[in-house]
C-alpha positions as CSV (number, residue, x, y, z in Angstrom):
1,M,0.0,-0.1,0.0
2,K,2.9,2.3,0.6
3,E,3.3,2.8,-3.2
4,R,0.0,4.5,-3.2
5,F,1.0,7.0,-0.3
6,T,1.0,10.4,-2.0
7,F,1.3,13.1,0.5
8,M,1.4,14.1,4.2
9,C,0.2,17.4,5.6
10,V,2.6,17.7,8.7
11,G,1.5,20.8,10.3
12,V,1.0,23.0,11.9
13,Q,-1.3,22.5,15.0
14,K,-4.2,24.9,15.4
15,A,-3.9,26.2,11.8
16,G,-7.0,24.8,9.9
17,T,-5.8,21.3,9.4
18,S,-9.1,19.8,10.5
19,T,-10.8,21.9,7.8
20,F,-8.1,21.0,5.3
21,H,-8.7,17.2,6.3
22,D,-12.4,17.4,5.9
23,L,-12.2,19.1,2.5
24,M,-9.6,16.6,1.1
25,N,-11.6,13.8,2.6
26,Q,-14.3,14.5,0.0
27,H,-12.2,13.5,-2.9
28,P,-13.2,9.9,-4.1
29,A,-9.8,9.2,-5.3
30,L,-8.0,10.1,-2.2
31,H,-8.2,8.0,1.1
32,L,-7.3,9.3,4.5
33,P,-7.0,7.3,7.7
34,K,-10.3,6.1,9.2
35,Y,-9.5,8.3,12.4
36,K,-7.8,11.6,11.9
37,E,-4.3,12.0,13.4
38,T,-3.0,8.6,13.9
39,H,0.2,9.9,15.5
40,F,1.9,6.8,14.2
41,F,5.1,8.4,13.2
42,R,5.3,10.3,16.4
43,D,4.2,7.8,19.1
44,D,7.0,5.3,19.8
45,E,4.6,2.7,21.0
46,K,2.6,2.8,17.9
47,Y,5.6,3.1,15.6
48,R,7.1,0.0,17.0
49,K,4.2,-2.0,15.6
50,G,5.5,-1.4,12.1
51,L,4.1,-0.2,8.8
52,D,1.8,-3.1,8.2
53,F,-0.1,-2.1,11.4
54,Y,-0.2,1.4,10.2
55,F,-1.9,0.5,6.9
56,S,-4.1,-2.3,8.2
57,F,-5.5,-0.4,11.2
58,H,-5.9,3.0,9.6
59,F,-6.8,2.3,6.0
60,H,-9.4,0.1,4.3
61,P,-7.4,-2.5,2.3
62,S,-10.1,-2.7,-0.4
63,E,-10.0,0.9,-1.3
64,E,-8.2,2.0,-4.5
65,G,-6.6,5.4,-5.2
66,M,-4.1,7.6,-3.4
67,L,-3.4,7.5,0.3
68,A,-2.5,10.3,2.5
69,E,-2.5,11.6,6.2
70,I,-3.1,14.9,7.8
71,N,-1.4,15.1,11.1
72,P,-0.1,18.4,12.6
73,E,2.0,16.8,15.1
74,Y,4.5,15.7,12.6
75,S,6.1,19.0,11.8
76,Y,7.1,19.7,15.4
77,F,8.6,16.3,16.5
78,P,12.1,16.0,14.9
79,V,11.9,12.2,14.5
80,C,8.9,12.3,12.3
81,A,10.5,13.5,9.1
82,E,13.1,10.7,9.2
83,R,10.5,8.0,10.1
84,I,8.1,9.1,7.2
85,S,10.9,9.1,4.8
86,E,12.3,5.7,5.7
87,N,8.9,4.1,5.5
88,L,7.2,6.0,2.7
89,G,10.0,7.3,0.6
90,T,9.9,10.7,-1.1
91,I,6.3,11.9,-0.9
92,K,4.8,15.4,-1.1
93,I,4.8,17.4,2.1
94,I,2.3,20.2,2.9
95,F,2.6,22.7,5.7
96,I,-0.3,25.2,6.7
97,L,1.1,28.0,8.9
98,R,-0.7,30.4,11.2
99,N,0.3,33.7,12.9
100,P,2.4,32.2,15.7
101,V,0.8,34.5,18.3
102,E,-2.7,33.5,17.3
103,R,-1.5,29.8,17.1
104,A,0.1,29.9,20.6
105,Y,-3.1,31.3,22.2
106,S,-5.3,28.8,20.5
107,H,-3.0,26.0,21.6
108,Y,-3.0,27.5,25.2
109,K,-6.8,27.5,25.3
110,M,-7.0,24.0,24.0
111,T,-4.7,22.8,26.8
112,Q,-6.5,24.8,29.4
113,S,-9.9,23.4,28.2
114,R,-8.4,19.9,28.8
115,G,-7.7,20.8,32.5
116,L,-4.0,20.5,32.0
117,E,-3.1,24.2,32.1
118,S,-3.2,26.2,35.4
119,L,-1.0,29.1,34.5
120,D,-2.2,32.4,32.7
121,F,-1.1,32.7,29.1
122,I,1.9,35.0,29.7
123,S,3.1,32.9,32.6
124,A,2.9,29.8,30.5
125,L,5.0,31.4,27.9
126,E,7.6,32.6,30.3
127,K,8.0,29.2,31.9
128,E,7.7,27.1,28.6
129,A,11.6,26.6,28.4
130,T,11.6,24.9,31.8
131,R,8.4,22.8,31.3
132,L,9.4,20.8,28.2
133,N,10.8,17.7,29.7
134,T,8.7,14.7,28.4
135,A,6.7,13.9,25.3
136,F,3.6,14.9,27.3
137,D,4.9,18.3,28.0
138,H,5.9,18.9,24.3
139,I,2.5,17.9,23.2
140,N,0.7,20.3,25.6
141,F,2.9,23.1,26.6
142,S,4.9,24.0,23.4
143,Y,3.2,27.2,22.8
144,I,6.3,29.1,21.5
145,S,8.4,26.3,20.1
146,R,5.6,25.1,17.8
147,G,5.6,28.5,16.3
148,K,9.3,28.4,15.2
149,Y,8.3,27.4,11.8
150,I,11.6,27.8,9.8
151,S,13.4,24.9,11.4
152,Q,10.4,22.6,11.0
153,I,10.1,23.4,7.3
154,E,13.8,23.1,6.6
155,R,13.8,19.7,8.3
156,F,11.3,18.5,5.8
157,E,13.0,20.2,2.8
158,N,16.3,18.6,3.7
159,T,14.6,15.2,4.0
160,F,12.2,15.3,1.0
161,G,13.7,18.0,-1.2
162,K,12.4,21.6,-1.5
163,E,10.6,20.7,-4.6
164,N,8.4,18.3,-2.6
165,V,7.4,20.7,0.1
166,K,4.5,23.3,-0.2
167,V,3.7,25.9,2.4
168,F,0.3,27.5,2.7
169,L,-1.0,30.1,5.2
170,F,-4.1,29.7,7.5
171,E,-5.4,33.0,6.3
172,E,-5.2,31.7,2.7
173,L,-7.2,28.6,3.7
174,I,-9.9,30.5,5.5
175,Q,-10.3,33.4,2.9
176,N,-9.9,31.3,-0.3
177,P,-10.1,27.6,0.4
178,E,-10.9,26.9,-3.2
179,A,-7.5,28.1,-4.3
180,I,-5.7,26.1,-1.6
181,V,-7.4,22.9,-2.5
182,K,-6.8,23.5,-6.3
183,S,-3.1,24.0,-5.6
184,T,-3.1,21.0,-3.5
185,I,-4.6,18.5,-5.8
186,E,-2.3,19.9,-8.7
187,F,0.8,19.5,-6.3
188,V,0.0,15.9,-5.4
189,G,-1.5,14.8,-8.7
190,L,-5.2,14.2,-7.9
191,P,-7.8,14.7,-10.7
192,A,-10.2,17.8,-10.5
193,F,-13.2,17.5,-8.2
194,E,-16.2,19.6,-7.2
195,F,-15.7,20.2,-3.5
196,D,-18.2,21.4,-0.9
197,Y,-16.7,24.4,0.9
198,S,-19.5,25.1,3.3
199,T,-18.3,22.9,6.1
200,K,-16.8,24.2,9.4
201,S,-14.4,22.1,11.3
202,N,-13.0,21.8,14.8
203,V,-14.7,24.9,16.2
204,A,-13.1,26.1,19.5
205,S,-14.8,24.2,22.4
206,E,-14.8,23.6,26.1
207,P,-15.9,20.6,28.2
208,N,-19.5,20.1,29.3
209,S,-18.3,18.1,32.3
210,K,-15.0,18.5,34.1
211,L,-15.2,15.1,35.4
212,V,-15.4,13.5,32.0
213,R,-12.6,15.9,30.8
214,D,-10.4,14.9,33.6
215,F,-11.0,11.2,33.0
216,V,-10.0,11.6,29.4
217,Y,-6.9,13.8,29.7
218,K,-5.5,13.2,33.1
219,P,-3.9,10.0,34.6
220,N,-6.3,8.4,37.0
221,K,-6.9,4.9,38.7
222,L,-10.2,4.3,37.0
223,K,-8.9,4.8,33.5
224,K,-5.9,2.7,34.4
225,A,-8.2,-0.2,35.6
226,I,-10.4,0.1,32.5
227,G,-7.3,0.2,30.3
228,K,-6.3,-3.3,31.6
229,L,-9.4,-4.7,30.2
230,I,-8.8,-3.3,26.8
231,P,-5.3,-4.5,25.5
232,S,-5.4,-2.5,22.3
233,K,-4.0,1.0,22.7
234,A,-5.5,2.0,19.4
235,L,-8.9,1.1,20.6
236,K,-8.4,2.9,23.9
237,D,-7.4,6.0,22.0
238,K,-10.5,5.7,19.8
239,I,-12.7,5.5,23.0
240,M,-11.1,8.4,24.6
241,V,-11.4,10.6,21.4
242,G,-15.1,9.7,21.3
243,L,-15.6,10.6,25.0
244,A,-13.8,13.8,24.4
245,N,-15.9,14.8,21.4
246,M,-19.2,13.9,23.1
247,N,-18.1,16.2,26.0
248,K,-17.6,19.3,23.9
249,K,-19.5,22.6,23.8
250,P,-18.7,25.9,21.9
251,A,-16.1,27.9,23.8
252,A,-16.8,31.3,25.1
253,S,-13.1,32.4,24.7
254,K,-12.0,35.9,25.5
255,P,-9.6,37.1,22.7
256,L,-6.2,38.6,23.4
257,S,-6.0,42.3,23.1
258,T,-3.9,43.8,20.4
259,E,-1.5,45.2,23.0
260,L,-0.9,41.7,24.4
261,K,-0.6,40.2,21.0
262,R,2.1,42.7,20.1
263,Q,4.0,42.1,23.4
264,V,4.1,38.4,22.6
265,Y,5.2,38.9,19.0
266,D,7.9,41.3,20.0
267,T,9.2,39.0,22.7
268,Y,9.1,35.6,21.0
269,F,8.4,35.8,17.3
270,R,9.7,39.1,15.8
271,E,12.9,37.7,14.4
272,E,11.2,34.3,13.3
273,V,8.5,36.1,11.4
274,S,10.9,38.4,9.7
275,A,13.1,35.5,8.5
276,L,10.1,33.4,7.5
277,E,8.7,36.3,5.4
278,Q,12.0,36.3,3.4
279,K,12.2,32.5,3.0
280,L,8.7,32.1,1.8
281,Q,8.4,35.3,-0.1
282,K,4.9,35.8,1.3
283,D,3.5,39.0,2.9
284,L,3.3,38.3,6.6
285,S,2.6,42.0,7.6
286,S,-0.7,41.0,9.3
287,W,1.3,38.9,11.7
288,K,3.4,41.9,12.9
289,Y,1.0,44.0,14.7
290,G,2.2,47.2,13.1
291,A,6.0,46.5,13.7
292,S,8.2,46.8,10.7
């Protein structure tokens, strides 16, 4: 099946990859995993099960056509580029980037909604460097480091070749999804198709029940006991995702002030955005909050 694997959208988190997934999933000649974000190439335990497990568990063997995955974890974790290349060869790589200040705050609100973040936003940013010790920490508290896009892009360019890496912006996807999808299908070699662009995906949410939230996202004795009855980690993950989705309601999130956004930009992202603008040859002035 790996001969049919065509592309991987590797990031970034909180940048519209759910919308992109739901759009691309409409194409009849393209097959994505049964469950979005397998984390196979990031999760050591899953990866040890091998590529046969990846294909047999996440894809329908009877389906014909191209295969792909959209998983925004892969851009951030350094091991993923090498693992993808070793197992799938030279495929097409897609990035969707978002204003790193907006991305960081959206990431923070998600972690907070899961009951894992007790610090205020600025304190969480200030303490990030001392918090990133385990894979769990990197998944949940990497607000700044996930916004350092250049090193992530260059890692995939060095592994797959610059000609096989395409970068879009979140704003482009939101304002003109038709153009992004058209560019994508041309880039990966899919035939033309009439897409439905009316869908909205992964709207910001908060939990209905904190008890259910804590059961899903925090270590606890009950989850551990139930886990012993379900030997399959993949099945346990599926159950947890299902519970989390059922426990969602639209979030009433207070946006950051422009002043605070500018402060975060100046402190953590000014040099990165300036260098990224040069690298991509894209206008990123809307990310700069009036700074030059």
